[in-house]
C-alpha positions, -999 to +999 in steps of 0.1 A: -542+092-394-510+081-376-498+044-376-474+029-349-459-004-358-443-031-336-420-057-354-397-084-347-420-106-327-407-138-351-371-130-345-375-130-308-396-158-310-369-177-328-345-164-305-362-180-274-366-214-291-328-214-296-321-206-260-347-232-248-322-259-268-289-251-255-267-282-262-259-302-229-220-300-238-225-261-230-248-269-201-220-291-188-193-267-191-214-241-174-223-267-143-184-277-141-174-241-138-199-233-113-191-264-093-151-254-096-160-220-078-183-234-054-156-260-042-132-229-037-156-210-018-168-239+002-129-247+012-123-211+020-156-206+043-147-240+060-111-226+067-126-193+082-149-212+103-122-234+115-136-269+099-098-283+093-090-310+115-064-299+142-051-335+147-015-332+138-013-368+127-041-366+105-031-370+068-061-358+052-088-332+060-123-328+044-115-297+029-088-311+010-112-337-004-140-314-020-148-325-053-181-326-078-200-348-097-201-352-135-229-333-142-262-348-153-288-337-175-324-330-162-356-319-178-351-281-174-313-281-177-288-301-156-274-304-121-238-314-102-231-321-067-203-310-045-192-338-026-166-346+002-146-378-012-124-402+008-124-409+047-101-406+077-088-431+101-083-426+136-070-457+151-092-487+142-122-461+132-129-451+096-149-422+091-163-412+056-153-374+050-189-365+037-202-376+072-176-355+092-186-326+069-224-332+076-217-330+113-197-299+109-224-283+089-254-293+110-238-302+144-245-331+166-264-319+196-261-352+216-220-351+214-220-316+221-209-303+187-222-269+176-231-264+141-206-245+118-226-243+084-196-238+061-212-252+029-246-233+031-228-202+042-201-206+013-228-209-014-251-182-001-222-157+004-209-164-030-238-168-053-225-141-079-192-156-082-204-190-084-230-185-113-205-160-131-190-189-150-226-204-164-233-168-173-204-163-193-203-199-209-243-198-219-240-160-226-212-165-250-230-195-266-260-171-273-238-146-286-220-170-309-253-185-320-269-152-329-237-136-345-240-161-371-278-156-378 
């Protein structure tokens, strides 16, 4: 009689346990890497859509003030937010760059401003490039973890 044997489930279960407990320092590096790439892609998409302020007296533009928050731990991993810091002053009016970015992204129909969704478009068009640092960092951690076992 013939017999077919499948082994290795204990090692596979151990591997899944190890992967599920990735240290947050590794997750933080992955999130920082993803956010850095996302910032550049959003900036480039904004440039291509003409989001940059055409005011010749403008000292700062929203595309020059893109940054990301410090990564935060969540129940299933972590997250970081891409934000627009600072503000712009025209005369006596001060406007937060985040508000300017919001109006550019979604438009302001009452004011006749059409939407230029540079944030969502930049993120959607560049998903692979944005996720690449996380794949490299987490993949490297997994390889290093299993190379020693």
